[in-house]
C-alpha positions as CSV (number, residue, x, y, z in Angstrom):
1,X,11.4,36.8,-24.7
2,X,7.6,36.3,-25.2
3,X,8.3,33.8,-27.9
4,X,10.5,31.8,-25.6
5,X,7.9,31.9,-22.8
6,X,5.1,30.7,-25.2
7,X,7.4,28.0,-26.5
8,X,8.1,26.7,-23.0
9,X,4.4,26.8,-22.1
10,X,3.5,24.9,-25.2
11,X,6.1,22.3,-24.5
12,X,4.8,21.8,-21.0
13,X,1.2,21.5,-22.3
14,X,2.3,18.9,-24.8
15,X,4.1,16.9,-22.1
16,X,1.0,17.1,-19.9
17,X,-1.2,15.8,-22.7
18,X,1.1,12.9,-23.4
19,X,1.2,12.0,-19.6
20,X,-2.6,12.0,-19.5
21,X,-2.8,9.9,-22.6
22,X,-0.7,7.2,-21.0
23,X,-2.3,7.5,-17.5
24,X,-5.4,5.4,-18.0
25,X,-3.8,2.5,-19.9
26,X,-1.1,2.4,-17.2
27,X,-3.6,2.4,-14.4
28,X,-5.6,-0.4,-16.0
29,X,-2.6,-2.6,-16.6
30,X,-1.3,-2.1,-13.0
31,X,-4.8,-2.9,-11.6
32,X,-5.1,-6.0,-13.7
33,X,-1.6,-7.2,-12.7
34,X,-2.0,-6.7,-9.0
35,X,-5.6,-7.9,-8.8
36,X,-4.8,-10.9,-11.0
37,X,-1.9,-12.0,-8.8
38,X,-4.0,-11.6,-5.6
39,X,-6.8,-13.7,-7.2
40,X,-4.4,-16.4,-8.2
41,X,-3.0,-16.7,-4.6
42,X,-6.6,-16.7,-3.2
43,X,-7.7,-19.5,-5.6
44,X,-4.7,-21.6,-4.6
45,X,-5.5,-21.2,-0.9
46,X,-9.2,-22.0,-1.4
47,X,-8.1,-25.2,-3.2
48,X,-6.1,-26.2,-0.2
49,X,-2.8,-25.9,-2.0
50,X,0.4,-25.0,-0.1
51,X,3.1,-22.8,-1.5
52,X,6.4,-24.6,-1.0
53,X,8.2,-21.2,-1.0
54,X,6.2,-20.1,2.0
55,X,7.8,-22.6,4.4
56,X,11.2,-22.3,2.8
57,X,11.4,-18.5,3.2
58,X,10.2,-18.6,6.8
59,X,12.8,-21.2,7.8
60,X,15.5,-19.3,5.9
61,X,14.9,-16.3,8.1
62,X,15.6,-18.2,11.3
63,X,18.6,-19.7,13.0
64,X,18.5,-23.4,12.1
65,X,19.7,-24.3,15.6
66,X,17.2,-22.1,17.4
67,X,14.0,-21.2,15.5
68,X,13.1,-18.6,18.1
69,X,16.1,-16.5,16.8
70,X,15.7,-14.6,13.5
71,X,18.8,-14.2,11.4
72,X,20.7,-11.0,11.5
73,X,22.1,-8.7,14.2
74,X,20.1,-8.2,17.4
75,X,19.1,-4.7,16.5
76,X,17.4,-5.9,13.3
77,X,14.6,-7.5,15.4
78,X,13.9,-4.2,17.1
79,X,13.8,-2.4,13.8
80,X,11.4,-5.0,12.4
81,X,9.1,-4.5,15.4
82,X,9.2,-0.7,15.0
83,X,8.5,-0.8,11.3
84,X,5.7,-3.3,11.6
85,X,3.9,-0.9,14.0
86,X,3.7,1.6,11.1
87,X,1.3,-0.8,9.4
88,X,-0.8,-1.5,12.4
89,X,-4.4,-0.5,13.0
90,X,-3.7,2.1,15.7
91,X,-1.0,4.2,13.9
92,X,-2.6,3.9,10.4
93,X,-6.0,5.1,11.8
94,X,-4.3,7.8,13.9
95,X,-2.4,9.2,11.0
96,X,-5.4,8.8,8.6
97,X,-8.0,10.4,10.8
98,X,-5.7,13.2,11.7
99,X,-5.0,13.8,8.0
100,X,-8.8,13.8,7.1
101,X,-9.6,16.3,9.9
102,X,-6.8,18.6,8.9
103,X,-7.8,18.6,5.2
104,X,-11.5,19.2,6.2
105,X,-10.4,22.2,8.2
106,X,-8.5,23.4,5.2
107,X,-11.7,22.9,3.1
108,X,-10.0,20.4,0.9
109,X,-12.9,18.0,1.0
110,X,-11.9,15.9,-2.1
111,X,-8.5,15.1,-0.6
112,X,-10.1,14.3,2.8
113,X,-12.5,11.9,1.1
114,X,-9.7,10.3,-0.8
115,X,-7.8,9.4,2.3
116,X,-11.0,8.3,4.2
117,X,-12.0,6.0,1.3
118,X,-8.6,4.5,1.2
119,X,-8.5,4.0,5.0
120,X,-12.0,2.6,5.5
121,X,-12.2,0.6,2.3
122,X,-9.0,-1.3,2.8
123,X,-9.9,-2.1,6.4
124,X,-13.4,-3.4,5.4
125,X,-12.1,-5.4,2.5
126,X,-9.3,-7.0,4.6
127,X,-11.7,-7.9,7.4
128,X,-14.1,-9.5,5.0
129,X,-11.4,-11.5,3.3
130,X,-10.0,-12.7,6.6
131,X,-13.5,-13.9,7.7
132,X,-13.9,-15.6,4.3
133,X,-10.6,-17.5,4.1
134,X,-9.9,-18.2,7.8
135,X,-6.4,-19.1,7.0
136,X,-4.4,-20.2,10.0
137,X,-1.3,-18.3,11.0
138,X,2.1,-19.9,10.3
139,X,3.2,-22.6,12.7
140,X,6.6,-23.2,11.1
141,X,8.4,-20.8,13.4
142,X,7.5,-19.1,16.7
143,X,5.8,-15.7,16.5
144,X,7.9,-12.8,17.7
145,X,4.9,-10.5,18.1
146,X,1.3,-11.2,19.4
147,X,-1.4,-11.8,16.7
148,X,-5.1,-12.7,17.0
149,X,-6.8,-12.5,13.6
150,X,-6.7,-14.8,10.6
151,X,-3.7,-14.9,8.4
152,X,-4.9,-14.1,4.8
153,X,-4.4,-11.5,3.5
154,X,-1.9,-9.6,5.6
155,X,-3.7,-6.6,7.1
156,X,-0.4,-4.7,7.7
157,X,0.7,-5.3,4.1
158,X,-2.7,-4.4,2.5
159,X,-3.5,-1.4,4.7
160,X,0.0,0.1,4.5
161,X,0.0,-0.3,0.7
162,X,-3.4,1.3,0.4
163,X,-2.8,4.2,2.7
164,X,0.8,5.1,2.1
165,X,0.5,4.8,-1.7
166,X,-2.6,7.0,-1.6
167,X,-0.7,9.6,0.5
168,X,2.3,9.2,-1.9
169,X,0.2,10.0,-4.9
170,X,-1.4,13.0,-3.2
171,X,2.0,14.4,-2.2
172,X,3.5,13.6,-5.6
173,X,0.8,15.6,-7.4
174,X,1.9,18.7,-5.5
175,X,5.4,18.4,-6.9
176,X,5.9,19.5,-10.5
177,X,9.4,18.0,-10.7
178,X,9.6,14.4,-12.1
179,X,12.5,13.7,-9.7
180,X,10.4,14.8,-6.7
181,X,7.5,12.6,-7.7
182,X,9.7,9.6,-8.2
183,X,11.3,10.2,-4.8
184,X,8.0,10.5,-3.0
185,X,6.4,7.4,-4.6
186,X,9.6,5.5,-4.3
187,X,9.8,6.2,-0.5
188,X,6.1,5.3,0.1
189,X,6.5,2.1,-1.9
190,X,9.7,1.1,0.0
191,X,7.9,1.8,3.3
192,X,5.0,-0.5,2.3
193,X,7.3,-3.2,1.2
194,X,9.4,-3.0,4.4
195,X,6.3,-3.2,6.6
196,X,5.1,-6.3,4.7
197,X,8.5,-8.0,5.0
198,X,8.6,-7.5,8.7
199,X,5.4,-9.7,9.0
200,X,7.3,-12.6,7.5
201,X,10.5,-11.8,9.4
202,X,8.5,-11.8,12.7
203,X,6.9,-15.2,11.8
204,X,3.3,-14.0,11.9
205,X,2.4,-14.2,8.1
206,X,3.1,-16.6,5.3
207,X,4.9,-14.7,2.4
208,X,1.9,-15.4,0.2
209,X,-0.3,-13.5,2.7
210,X,2.0,-10.5,2.4
211,X,2.2,-10.6,-1.4
212,X,-1.6,-10.8,-1.7
213,X,-1.9,-8.0,0.8
214,X,0.5,-5.8,-1.2
215,X,-1.5,-6.5,-4.4
216,X,-4.9,-5.9,-2.9
217,X,-3.7,-2.7,-1.2
218,X,-2.2,-1.4,-4.4
219,X,-5.3,-2.3,-6.4
220,X,-7.5,-0.5,-3.9
221,X,-5.2,2.6,-4.0
222,X,-5.5,2.5,-7.8
223,X,-9.3,2.4,-7.6
224,X,-9.4,5.3,-5.2
225,X,-7.0,7.3,-7.4
226,X,-8.9,6.6,-10.6
227,X,-12.2,7.5,-8.9
228,X,-10.7,10.8,-7.6
229,X,-9.4,11.6,-11.1
230,X,-12.9,11.0,-12.6
231,X,-14.5,13.1,-9.9
232,X,-12.2,16.0,-10.5
233,X,-12.9,15.9,-14.2
234,X,-16.7,16.2,-13.7
235,X,-16.8,18.5,-10.6
236,X,-14.9,21.8,-10.7
237,X,-12.6,22.3,-7.7
238,X,-13.5,25.2,-5.4
239,X,-10.9,27.8,-4.8
240,X,-8.5,26.8,-2.0
241,X,-7.6,29.2,0.8
242,X,-4.0,30.3,0.9
């Protein structure tokens, strides 16, 4: 019996070591891929180039006879408006600040700092980039929700990717089952993708704004995750209250 227990424990330990060995190369490749694509889009915009697919996609999502009407059933527009609110400033900061306060009350300061860094950092980076590029909002189709800021990059896409992916990783690390981790990260990724798609469907962002927002948000989430991992390796975690 003891032999079986030791064998199982040794196998788990080997699996954990293999996972750690692949972790950093995977993080680096993901970061280079997402940051590189966002940089490419940004360079094209700075050069004044226009993505032909931007206009084509936005027109394909509207009724050719009436550009004020998006394609699909009537209820899809309401769903899009509800989903897009999940990536807005108010709800993201409400959820984020609530989570930070709760974790601080539980004396889980590292996790609280992780969420705070993801929340504040993505907002500051997005604001700086909007001020730098000053890209105009799409004028191909009428907007179906009110907007006021510049177009590039999409704040909804970037912030939702940064925050929801960060939350997803935090939750996934508490689940020892691979299937559970895949489900959590899959759901958070799908939510971020859906929020970004609603910005194009509602006519308030070019698709390239959204793709760049996703990439920048994911890259920032990777930076925060990597920094947290390094911090946990150098600073021992205090005992957590039950």
